[in-house]
N, C-alpha and C positions, 0 to 999 in steps of 0.2 A: 581471474577468471573472468571471462566474457559470458553474462546470461542473454539468453532469448527470451524476454519478457513479452507474453501475450497479454491483450485484454480482451476478455470476455464478458461484452457489455450484456449479454440476455442473462448471465450467471451473478453478474455484479462481481467479477473477480480478475483482479490481477496474477498471473502464475506463469510460473517457470519450471520445467523439468529438470533435475539436476542428478546425474548419476543415477535415473530411472526411478527418481522420488520428485512428488507433486510438491511444490511450494507455492503459498497464496497467500493473498491480501483480498480479503472480501468488504465489499461494500454494499449498501443500499442507496441508492439514488430517490431523493424526494425533494419536489420544490426547488431544485438546485443545490440541495446539500448532499454531498456523498457521506453518509453515517458509516464511517469505517469501523467494522465492529470484529473483524477476527484477521488474524495474521498468524501462518503457521508455518515453520520450517521443521523436517524431522530432527531429531536430536542427533543423528550422524552426520547431519550437514551445518549443524550450528556453528557460529563464530567464523562463518564465510562472509557475511556482509549481506547475505541473500535476503533476508527481511528488510534492512535497509533499500536495497535496490529496488524490491516489489513496492515498498511505502514512497520510495521517491519517484519512480514511475507513476503511482497513482496520484501523487499530487502535483507533480506535472501536467497529467491529464487534465487534474481539477481546474488548474491556473490557465490552462490552454483554452477550457470550454467555460471560465467564469464561474466555475461550480465553488460553494465555501464547503469546508471540511470539518465535519464532527467527529472527532478523534476517540471514540468508543472503546478501543482496543487500547489497552495499557501500553502495549507497543508504539503504537503510532502516537498515543500522546507523550510518551518518553522522548520519540523520533523528533516530534516538533518542539518540544521544549528545548532539546539540544540543537536544534536549527532555527535560528530566529527569524531567518529569512522566510519561512513558511508563516510566521504568525498572521499575516495579513491576510490567509486563507480560512483560519479558524472562523466555525460559526458561532 
């Protein structure tokens, strides 16, 4: 599946519409730290890697812009723990 992930910096959100459903990874940016506080994929779409793709896009954005990441969302914490290459981003 190819996702079209959009970044909405005004809302602090990475998002994708899949089969009419909105999937999101929300953050708040403060002092160069992306506080990632919410990831949501509707249950009908779970298990397709959508949340992982959203988080991967958010972390790539953080790396590209020199931001650190505070993984407040349990999904983001688990993702970062399972992907040690993201450890250098952690605030």
